[in-house]
DRENDO-1510 file (C-alpha; in Angstrom, 1 decimal, always signed):
<recs>
REC; n; res; u; v; w
REC; 1; MET; +121.2; +257.1; +156.3 .
REC; 2; THR; +119.5; +259.1; +153.5 .
REC; 3; GLU; +122.3; +257.7; +151.4 .
REC; 4; PHE; +121.5; +253.8; +152.3 .
REC; 5; PHE; +118.0; +254.5; +151.3 .
REC; 6; GLN; +119.4; +255.7; +148.2 .
REC; 7; ASN; +121.1; +253.1; +147.6 .
REC; 8; LEU; +118.3; +251.0; +148.4 .
REC; 9; GLY; +116.7; +252.7; +144.9 .
REC; 10; MET; +114.6; +255.2; +146.2 .
REC; 11; SER; +114.3; +259.1; +145.8 .
REC; 12; HIS; +116.0; +261.4; +147.8 .
REC; 13; ASP; +112.8; +262.8; +149.0 .
REC; 14; TRP; +111.7; +259.5; +150.5 .
REC; 15; ALA; +114.7; +258.4; +151.7 .
REC; 16; TRP; +115.2; +261.3; +153.5 .
REC; 17; PHE; +111.4; +260.8; +155.1 .
REC; 18; VAL; +112.3; +257.3; +155.6 .
REC; 19; ALA; +115.7; +258.2; +157.2 .
REC; 20; THR; +114.2; +261.3; +159.6 .
REC; 21; ILE; +111.5; +258.2; +160.6 .
REC; 22; ALA; +113.8; +255.1; +161.3 .
REC; 23; GLY; +115.7; +258.1; +163.0 .
REC; 24; ILE; +113.0; +259.5; +164.9 .
REC; 25; LEU; +112.6; +255.7; +166.2 .
REC; 26; LEU; +116.1; +254.9; +167.1 .
REC; 27; ILE; +116.1; +257.5; +169.8 .
REC; 28; ALA; +112.3; +256.8; +170.9 .
REC; 29; LEU; +111.5; +253.3; +170.8 .
REC; 30; PRO; +115.0; +252.9; +172.7 .
REC; 31; LEU; +113.9; +255.7; +175.2 .
REC; 32; MET; +110.7; +253.9; +176.2 .
REC; 33; LEU; +112.6; +250.6; +177.1 .
REC; 34; ALA; +115.8; +252.6; +179.3 .
REC; 35; VAL; +112.7; +254.7; +181.2 .
REC; 36; ALA; +111.2; +251.4; +181.9 .
REC; 37; MET; +114.4; +249.8; +183.3 .
REC; 38; ILE; +115.4; +253.4; +185.3 .
REC; 39; ILE; +112.4; +253.0; +187.2 .
REC; 40; TYR; +113.7; +249.9; +187.9 .
REC; 41; VAL; +117.0; +251.5; +189.0 .
REC; 42; ASP; +115.1; +253.8; +190.8 .
REC; 43; ARG; +113.6; +251.3; +193.3 .
REC; 44; LYS; +116.1; +249.4; +193.6 .
REC; 45; VAL; +118.5; +252.3; +194.8 .
REC; 46; TRP; +116.1; +253.0; +197.3 .
REC; 47; ALA; +115.5; +249.6; +198.8 .
REC; 48; ALA; +119.4; +249.6; +199.3 .
REC; 49; VAL; +118.8; +252.5; +201.0 .
REC; 50; ASN; +117.0; +251.4; +203.0 .
REC; 51; LEU; +118.3; +247.9; +203.4 .
REC; 52; ARG; +115.1; +246.1; +201.5 .
REC; 53; ARG; +115.5; +244.2; +198.3 .
REC; 54; GLY; +113.4; +245.7; +196.4 .
REC; 55; PRO; +112.0; +244.6; +193.4 .
REC; 56; ASN; +113.2; +240.4; +193.0 .
REC; 57; VAL; +109.9; +238.0; +191.7 .
REC; 58; VAL; +108.7; +239.5; +188.2 .
REC; 59; GLY; +111.3; +237.9; +185.7 .
REC; 60; PRO; +114.9; +237.5; +187.0 .
REC; 61; PHE; +116.4; +240.2; +189.8 .
REC; 62; GLY; +113.3; +241.5; +189.1 .
REC; 63; LEU; +113.9; +242.8; +186.1 .
REC; 64; LEU; +110.2; +242.3; +184.2 .
REC; 65; GLN; +108.3; +244.5; +187.1 .
REC; 66; SER; +108.6; +247.7; +185.2 .
REC; 67; PHE; +106.6; +246.0; +182.6 .
REC; 68; ALA; +104.6; +244.4; +184.8 .
REC; 69; ASP; +103.6; +247.8; +185.8 .
REC; 70; GLY; +102.9; +249.6; +182.8 .
REC; 71; LEU; +100.6; +245.7; +181.8 .
REC; 72; LYS; +98.3; +246.5; +184.7 .
REC; 73; VAL; +98.6; +250.9; +184.0 .
REC; 74; PHE; +97.7; +249.5; +180.5 .
REC; 75; LEU; +94.3; +247.2; +181.9 .
REC; 76; GLN; +93.0; +249.6; +183.6 .
REC; 77; GLU; +89.4; +252.0; +183.0 .
REC; 78; THR; +90.5; +255.5; +182.3 .
REC; 79; ILE; +88.2; +257.3; +184.6 .
REC; 80; ILE; +87.6; +260.9; +183.1 .
REC; 81; PRO; +85.9; +263.1; +186.2 .
REC; 82; SER; +82.3; +264.5; +184.8 .
REC; 83; ALA; +82.9; +267.7; +186.1 .
REC; 84; SER; +86.2; +268.3; +184.2 .
REC; 85; ASN; +87.2; +269.5; +180.6 .
REC; 86; LYS; +87.7; +266.5; +178.7 .
REC; 87; GLY; +88.9; +267.4; +175.8 .
REC; 88; MET; +91.7; +269.9; +177.9 .
REC; 89; PHE; +91.8; +267.6; +180.6 .
REC; 90; LEU; +93.1; +263.8; +178.1 .
REC; 91; LEU; +96.0; +266.5; +176.2 .
REC; 92; ALA; +97.4; +267.4; +179.3 .
REC; 93; PRO; +99.4; +264.3; +179.4 .
REC; 94; ILE; +100.1; +263.7; +175.7 .
REC; 95; ILE; +102.1; +267.5; +175.4 .
REC; 96; THR; +103.8; +266.0; +179.0 .
REC; 97; PHE; +105.1; +263.5; +177.2 .
REC; 98; THR; +105.6; +264.4; +173.8 .
REC; 99; VAL; +107.8; +267.8; +175.0 .
REC; 100; ALA; +109.9; +265.0; +177.0 .
REC; 101; LEU; +110.4; +263.0; +173.5 .
REC; 102; LEU; +110.8; +266.4; +171.8 .
REC; 103; ALA; +114.1; +267.4; +173.6 .
REC; 104; TRP; +116.1; +264.1; +172.5 .
REC; 105; ALA; +116.6; +265.4; +169.0 .
REC; 106; VAL; +119.2; +267.3; +169.8 .
REC; 107; ILE; +121.0; +265.0; +171.8 .
REC; 108; PRO; +124.6; +263.7; +170.4 .
REC; 109; PHE; +125.1; +259.8; +171.4 .
REC; 110; ASN; +128.4; +259.8; +169.7 .
REC; 111; SER; +130.7; +261.6; +167.3 .
REC; 112; GLY; +128.2; +263.0; +164.6 .
REC; 113; ALA; +125.4; +260.5; +166.4 .
REC; 114; VAL; +122.5; +262.7; +166.2 .
REC; 115; LEU; +119.8; +263.5; +164.4 .
REC; 116; ALA; +119.6; +267.4; +164.5 .
REC; 117; ASP; +123.0; +268.5; +164.5 .
REC; 118; ILE; +121.7; +272.0; +164.2 .
REC; 119; ASN; +124.1; +275.4; +165.4 .
REC; 120; VAL; +121.3; +276.0; +168.0 .
REC; 121; GLY; +120.7; +273.4; +170.2 .
REC; 122; LEU; +121.2; +274.5; +173.5 .
REC; 123; LEU; +118.7; +276.8; +172.7 .
REC; 124; TYR; +116.3; +274.4; +171.3 .
REC; 125; ILE; +116.1; +272.3; +174.7 .
REC; 126; PHE; +115.8; +275.3; +177.0 .
REC; 127; ALA; +112.8; +276.4; +175.3 .
REC; 128; VAL; +111.4; +272.6; +174.2 .
REC; 129; SER; +111.8; +271.7; +178.5 .
REC; 130; SER; +110.4; +275.1; +178.8 .
REC; 131; LEU; +106.7; +274.4; +177.1 .
REC; 132; GLY; +106.5; +271.0; +180.2 .
REC; 133; VAL; +104.7; +273.3; +182.1 .
REC; 134; TYR; +101.7; +273.4; +180.0 .
REC; 135; GLY; +100.5; +269.7; +180.4 .
REC; 136; VAL; +101.0; +270.3; +184.2 .
REC; 137; VAL; +98.9; +273.6; +184.3 .
REC; 138; ILE; +96.2; +272.6; +182.0 .
REC; 139; SER; +96.3; +269.1; +183.9 .
REC; 140; GLY; +95.4; +270.8; +186.8 .
REC; 141; TRP; +93.1; +272.8; +185.3 .
REC; 142; ALA; +91.3; +270.9; +183.5 .
REC; 143; SER; +90.5; +268.4; +186.5 .
REC; 144; ASN; +88.4; +270.7; +187.9 .
REC; 145; SER; +89.5; +269.9; +191.3 .
REC; 146; LYS; +91.8; +271.8; +194.0 .
REC; 147; TYR; +94.1; +269.6; +195.0 .
REC; 148; PRO; +95.7; +269.2; +191.1 .
REC; 149; PHE; +94.8; +272.9; +190.8 .
REC; 150; PHE; +97.7; +274.1; +193.7 .
REC; 151; SER; +99.6; +271.7; +192.4 .
REC; 152; SER; +99.8; +272.9; +188.5 .
REC; 153; MET; +100.3; +276.5; +190.2 .
REC; 154; ARG; +102.7; +275.2; +192.6 .
REC; 155; ALA; +104.4; +273.8; +189.1 .
REC; 156; ALA; +104.0; +276.8; +187.5 .
REC; 157; ALA; +105.7; +278.5; +189.7 .
REC; 158; GLN; +108.7; +276.2; +190.5 .
REC; 159; MET; +109.9; +275.8; +187.1 .
REC; 160; ILE; +109.8; +279.4; +186.0 .
REC; 161; SER; +111.9; +280.4; +189.4 .
REC; 162; TYR; +114.8; +277.2; +188.9 .
REC; 163; GLU; +114.5; +277.9; +184.6 .
REC; 164; VAL; +115.7; +281.3; +185.3 .
REC; 165; SER; +119.2; +280.1; +187.0 .
REC; 166; ILE; +119.3; +277.2; +184.6 .
REC; 167; GLY; +119.3; +279.9; +182.0 .
REC; 168; PHE; +122.5; +281.7; +182.9 .
REC; 169; ILE; +124.1; +278.4; +184.2 .
REC; 170; ILE; +124.0; +277.4; +180.6 .
REC; 171; VAL; +124.9; +281.7; +179.3 .
REC; 172; CYS; +128.2; +280.5; +181.2 .
REC; 173; VAL; +129.0; +277.3; +179.8 .
REC; 174; VAL; +128.1; +278.8; +176.1 .
REC; 175; LEU; +130.6; +281.7; +176.9 .
REC; 176; TRP; +133.1; +279.6; +178.0 .
REC; 177; ALA; +132.6; +277.3; +174.6 .
REC; 178; ASP; +131.7; +280.3; +172.5 .
REC; 179; SER; +128.8; +278.0; +170.7 .
REC; 180; PHE; +125.2; +276.8; +171.3 .
REC; 181; ASN; +126.2; +274.2; +169.3 .
REC; 182; LEU; +126.2; +270.4; +171.9 .
REC; 183; ASN; +128.7; +268.8; +169.7 .
REC; 184; GLU; +131.5; +271.9; +169.4 .
REC; 185; ILE; +130.2; +272.6; +173.5 .
REC; 186; ILE; +131.0; +268.0; +173.9 .
REC; 187; ALA; +134.7; +268.8; +171.7 .
REC; 188; MET; +135.6; +272.3; +173.2 .
REC; 189; GLN; +135.4; +270.6; +177.3 .
REC; 190; ARG; +138.2; +267.7; +175.6 .
REC; 191; GLY; +141.7; +267.6; +177.7 .
REC; 192; HIS; +140.6; +271.2; +179.5 .
REC; 193; VAL; +141.9; +271.1; +182.7 .
REC; 194; LEU; +145.2; +269.9; +183.2 .
REC; 195; GLY; +145.5; +268.9; +179.5 .
REC; 196; PHE; +144.3; +265.5; +180.5 .
REC; 197; ILE; +141.0; +265.7; +182.1 .
REC; 198; ASN; +137.4; +266.2; +179.9 .
REC; 199; GLY; +135.1; +267.9; +181.3 .
REC; 200; PHE; +134.1; +272.0; +182.6 .
REC; 201; ALA; +133.3; +270.1; +185.8 .
REC; 202; PHE; +136.8; +270.1; +187.1 .
REC; 203; ASN; +137.1; +274.3; +186.2 .
REC; 204; PRO; +137.5; +276.1; +189.4 .
REC; 205; LEU; +135.3; +278.6; +187.8 .
REC; 206; LEU; +132.7; +276.3; +186.8 .
REC; 207; PHE; +132.5; +273.5; +189.1 .
REC; 208; PRO; +130.2; +275.9; +191.3 .
REC; 209; LEU; +127.3; +275.6; +188.8 .
REC; 210; PHE; +127.8; +272.6; +187.8 .
REC; 211; ILE; +125.9; +272.1; +191.5 .
REC; 212; MET; +123.9; +274.8; +191.3 .
REC; 213; PHE; +123.4; +273.0; +187.6 .
REC; 214; PHE; +122.4; +269.6; +189.6 .
REC; 215; ILE; +120.1; +270.7; +192.7 .
REC; 216; SER; +118.4; +273.6; +189.9 .
REC; 217; ALA; +117.7; +270.1; +188.0 .
REC; 218; LEU; +116.5; +268.5; +190.7 .
REC; 219; ALA; +113.5; +270.9; +191.2 .
REC; 220; GLU; +113.3; +271.4; +187.1 .
REC; 221; THR; +112.3; +268.0; +187.0 .
REC; 222; GLN; +110.2; +267.8; +190.3 .
REC; 223; ARG; +111.9; +265.4; +192.2 .
REC; 224; VAL; +113.2; +265.3; +196.0 .
REC; 225; PRO; +113.5; +267.3; +197.9 .
REC; 226; PHE; +111.2; +269.7; +195.6 .
REC; 227; ASP; +108.4; +267.6; +195.5 .
REC; 228; LEU; +106.0; +270.6; +195.8 .
REC; 229; THR; +104.0; +269.4; +192.5 .
REC; 230; GLU; +103.1; +266.0; +194.7 .
REC; 231; ALA; +103.4; +266.3; +198.1 .
REC; 232; GLU; +100.9; +263.6; +199.4 .
REC; 233; SER; +100.2; +265.3; +203.0 .
REC; 234; GLU; +99.0; +268.6; +201.2 .
REC; 235; LEU; +97.9; +267.7; +197.8 .
REC; 236; VAL; +97.7; +263.5; +197.5 .
REC; 237; ALA; +99.3; +263.2; +194.3 .
REC; 238; GLY; +99.0; +266.3; +192.9 .
REC; 239; TYR; +98.0; +267.8; +189.4 .
REC; 240; GLN; +97.9; +263.5; +189.1 .
REC; 241; THR; +95.1; +263.2; +191.3 .
REC; 242; GLU; +92.0; +262.5; +188.7 .
REC; 243; TYR; +94.0; +260.5; +186.4 .
REC; 244; SER; +94.2; +257.0; +185.8 .
REC; 245; SER; +95.1; +254.3; +183.6 .
REC; 246; MET; +97.0; +255.0; +180.1 .
REC; 247; SER; +96.8; +258.6; +181.1 .
REC; 248; PHE; +98.5; +258.7; +184.7 .
REC; 249; ALA; +101.3; +256.3; +182.8 .
REC; 250; LEU; +101.8; +259.0; +180.5 .
REC; 251; PHE; +102.7; +261.6; +183.1 .
REC; 252; TRP; +104.9; +259.0; +184.9 .
REC; 253; LEU; +107.0; +258.1; +181.5 .
REC; 254; GLY; +107.1; +261.8; +180.6 .
REC; 255; GLU; +108.4; +262.3; +183.9 .
REC; 256; TYR; +111.2; +259.9; +183.8 .
REC; 257; ALA; +112.0; +260.8; +180.5 .
REC; 258; ASN; +112.7; +264.4; +181.5 .
REC; 259; ILE; +114.6; +263.1; +184.5 .
REC; 260; LEU; +117.3; +261.0; +182.1 .
REC; 261; LEU; +117.3; +264.1; +179.5 .
REC; 262; MET; +118.7; +266.9; +182.4 .
REC; 263; CYS; +121.5; +264.1; +183.4 .
REC; 264; ALA; +122.4; +263.1; +180.1 .
REC; 265; LEU; +122.6; +267.9; +179.5 .
REC; 266; THR; +124.6; +267.3; +183.0 .
REC; 267; SER; +127.3; +264.7; +181.6 .
REC; 268; ILE; +127.2; +266.7; +178.2 .
REC; 269; LEU; +127.6; +270.3; +179.3 .
REC; 270; PHE; +130.2; +269.9; +182.6 .
REC; 271; PHE; +131.6; +266.5; +182.4 .
REC; 272; GLY; +132.2; +265.7; +178.5 .
REC; 273; GLY; +129.3; +263.9; +176.8 .
REC; 274; TRP; +130.3; +261.2; +174.8 .
REC; 275; LEU; +134.4; +261.9; +175.7 .
REC; 276; PRO; +135.9; +259.3; +178.0 .
REC; 277; PRO; +136.8; +261.0; +181.9 .
REC; 278; PHE; +141.0; +261.6; +180.7 .
REC; 279; ASP; +142.6; +262.7; +177.3 .
REC; 280; TRP; +144.0; +259.5; +176.7 .
REC; 281; ALA; +143.8; +257.5; +173.8 .
REC; 282; PRO; +143.6; +253.6; +175.1 .
REC; 283; LEU; +140.5; +255.1; +176.3 .
REC; 284; TYR; +138.9; +256.1; +173.6 .
REC; 285; LEU; +139.4; +252.4; +172.2 .
REC; 286; ILE; +135.6; +252.0; +174.3 .
REC; 287; PRO; +132.7; +253.9; +171.8 .
REC; 288; GLY; +131.4; +257.1; +173.1 .
REC; 289; TRP; +128.0; +255.8; +173.8 .
REC; 290; ILE; +129.0; +254.0; +176.3 .
REC; 291; TRP; +130.7; +256.9; +178.2 .
REC; 292; PHE; +127.6; +258.7; +177.3 .
REC; 293; PHE; +124.9; +256.4; +179.4 .
REC; 294; GLY; +127.7; +255.2; +181.6 .
REC; 295; LYS; +127.0; +259.5; +182.6 .
REC; 296; ILE; +124.0; +259.4; +182.4 .
REC; 297; PHE; +123.4; +256.3; +184.8 .
REC; 298; PHE; +125.8; +257.6; +187.7 .
REC; 299; PHE; +123.6; +260.9; +187.4 .
REC; 300; PHE; +120.5; +259.0; +187.5 .
REC; 301; VAL; +122.1; +256.6; +190.7 .
REC; 302; CYS; +123.1; +260.0; +191.9 .
REC; 303; PHE; +118.9; +261.9; +191.5 .
REC; 304; SER; +117.7; +258.8; +192.9 .
REC; 305; TRP; +120.1; +258.4; +196.3 .
REC; 306; VAL; +118.9; +262.6; +196.4 .
REC; 307; MET; +115.3; +260.9; +196.6 .
REC; 308; ALA; +116.1; +258.0; +199.3 .
REC; 309; THR; +118.1; +260.7; +201.3 .
REC; 310; VAL; +117.1; +264.2; +201.8 .
REC; 311; PRO; +113.7; +265.2; +203.4 .
REC; 312; ARG; +111.7; +267.5; +201.6 .
REC; 313; TYR; +111.4; +271.4; +201.7 .
REC; 314; ARG; +109.0; +273.5; +202.8 .
REC; 315; TYR; +108.2; +275.7; +200.2 .
REC; 316; ASP; +109.3; +279.2; +200.9 .
REC; 317; GLN; +111.9; +277.7; +201.1 .
REC; 318; LEU; +112.2; +276.2; +197.5 .
REC; 319; MET; +111.6; +279.4; +196.5 .
REC; 320; ARG; +114.7; +281.4; +198.8 .
REC; 321; LEU; +116.7; +279.0; +197.3 .
REC; 322; GLY; +115.3; +279.5; +193.8 .
REC; 323; TRP; +115.0; +283.4; +193.9 .
REC; 324; LYS; +117.5; +284.7; +196.5 .
REC; 325; VAL; +120.4; +282.0; +196.3 .
REC; 326; PHE; +121.1; +280.2; +193.4 .
REC; 327; LEU; +119.7; +283.3; +190.8 .
REC; 328; PRO; +121.9; +286.1; +192.1 .
REC; 329; LEU; +124.7; +283.6; +192.5 .
REC; 330; SER; +124.8; +282.8; +188.5 .
REC; 331; LEU; +124.3; +286.3; +187.4 .
REC; 332; LEU; +127.2; +286.5; +189.4 .
REC; 333; PHE; +129.3; +284.5; +187.9 .
REC; 334; VAL; +127.8; +284.9; +184.4 .
REC; 335; ALA; +129.5; +288.6; +185.2 .
REC; 336; VAL; +132.7; +287.2; +186.8 .
REC; 337; ILE; +133.6; +284.6; +184.3 .
REC; 338; SER; +132.9; +286.7; +180.8 .
REC; 339; GLY; +134.8; +289.3; +182.4 .
REC; 340; TYR; +137.6; +286.3; +183.1 .
REC; 341; LEU; +137.3; +285.2; +179.1 .
REC; 342; VAL; +137.2; +289.1; +178.0 .
REC; 343; PHE; +140.7; +289.5; +180.2 .
REC; 344; THR; +142.5; +286.1; +179.2 .
REC; 345; GLY; +142.3; +287.2; +175.7 .
REC; 346; HIS; +139.6; +284.0; +174.7 .
REC; 347; TYR; +137.7; +286.8; +172.6 .
REC; 348; SER; +140.4; +288.5; +171.2 .
</recs>
């Protein structure tokens, strides 16, 4: 893209700057549109499970419902509690929203179609996604209210608990792919199983890790059955209780951007990213980004399906699953997979 702007007569520095801004907008603007539409899909899946119609009035088939809700939130008054720390109170949703967007800089949408193709892309995502807890903790503390504060403490404990197991799962994938670069991880999944199935998830040793990663992603994004931070019977709306208008919308947008990110990571780490399901030449005629978005959509529907059908865990059950089940299992798989790869000569 830099060369394109240089051909328009710009200097290299200006061409690089404009190309970078254009690349950011090409990711951020469609992502915001996708978040709006994915909320519509979320509500439609819940409605289907509950034998209801869901949004069907605003726009054709109710497609504009999310935009109507966004306009309603935008026009509401922003209320800041008088006893809150106003600066931190307003900063918290900005942190949550910004961090949710930053991680998408290294996500490859197709072969070579990535804003920053860095060698440590997976580490970058893990580091950036870990920062999201700060927005939640700051919002709970700055609200100067007991329910948001309890919620933020729960969120911090929950995110730390499941990031540990996610970290070990990522270590296993990196060991097998021998790279932290997301494009290289995807390339290693081509014909991985039986010579024609693309994806680590179909490997018997890696399939349990996919299951653990998917469940941990639910906990990491605070989705049902792990939405203990927003348990309405205990904490009203949790850390968002005192928020209104666009500050509340930023939390909402950041939450769904994180969910889409986890769906994208599940696709990249275990289902071949932009590769088709099978290593068969005619399937490669379909652009890679279509396969990638289709996989993201599938996993998001799975997220919604779980939310509509599975009851909420108790908090002790949530912690027990993270520390007493997933942590030992993920550690065991690190040892098993590293031993298997050394024994089979993968690192010879």
